[in-house]
N, C-alpha and C positions, 0 to 999 in steps of 0.2 A: 463253464461257459462264460464268456465275457460279453458284455452288452454295453453299448454306448447310448446314453440318453441325452438328447439335445434339448435346448430351450426350456430348461427347468426354470420356472419363475423364481426370482430372487427371494420372495417371501417364503416360498415353499422350502427352498434349500436352506434358508436361514433358520427356519423352524426345525428342520431335520438336524442341522448343525448344532443348535441349542440342545435338542434332545440327546444327541450323541455325547455332548460334553457333560450334561447332567447325569447321564447313565454310565459315563466313562466307557463308552464304546467307540470304536472307530466310525468314521462317517460311512464307510462301506457297510459295516455290520448294522448300523442304524437303518440305512436305506433298505437292506435286506429284511430287517425286522418289520419295518413299516409296510413293505410290499407283501410280506407273508400275512400280516394281520389284515391288510386291505383285501387280499385275495380270499382269505377265510370269510370275511364279511360278504364279499361278492358271491361266493359259492352258496352261503346260507341264504342270501337274498334270492339267488337264482332258483334254488330248490324250493323255497317257500312259494314262489310264483308258480313253479311247475307242479306243485302238489294239487293245484286246482283241476288237473286232468283226472278224469275218473279212472278207476282201477281197470275197467274193461278197455278203455282207450289205450292205457299204458301197456296192457297185455298185447293188444293188437299191434302197437308200434314195435314191441320187442319181437313179436312173431315175424313181422315184415323184415325187420333188420336181421334176424337170425338166418333168413334164407339168402342173404346177400354175401355172407362170408364164403370166400373161396380160397383154398390154400392147398398146395400140392404136398405139403409135409404131413407126416403122420401126427396123430394126436400127441403121442409121446414126444415127438420132436418139437411140437409147438409148446408144450408144457416146459420142456427143457429150456427152450429159448426164453420163455417168460422168466423162469427162475434165474437164468444166467444174466438177464438184463437188469435184474434188481440190484440196487445198491444198498449199502448199510446206512446211508444218510450221512449228514455232516455232523461233526462233533460240535457241541456248544457248551 
């Protein structure tokens, strides 16, 4: 997937450019690495906040959500679709 990001502040792009030169990575690869690391931190932060929900409330939420799933496919077809949509990931 390609993505265009506009209005990146000069100081941010200069820092990324410096990191990419220091680590001998392309600017694109450095941006991907910075995004991946940032997302990992955001996910950790998100789940740390969400852990404050009691176990019983979490179970209740999952029970309510589980009743919402509607699909005309068989269980085997759903599982097959899930496996077929997986990728090996990217090489690094």
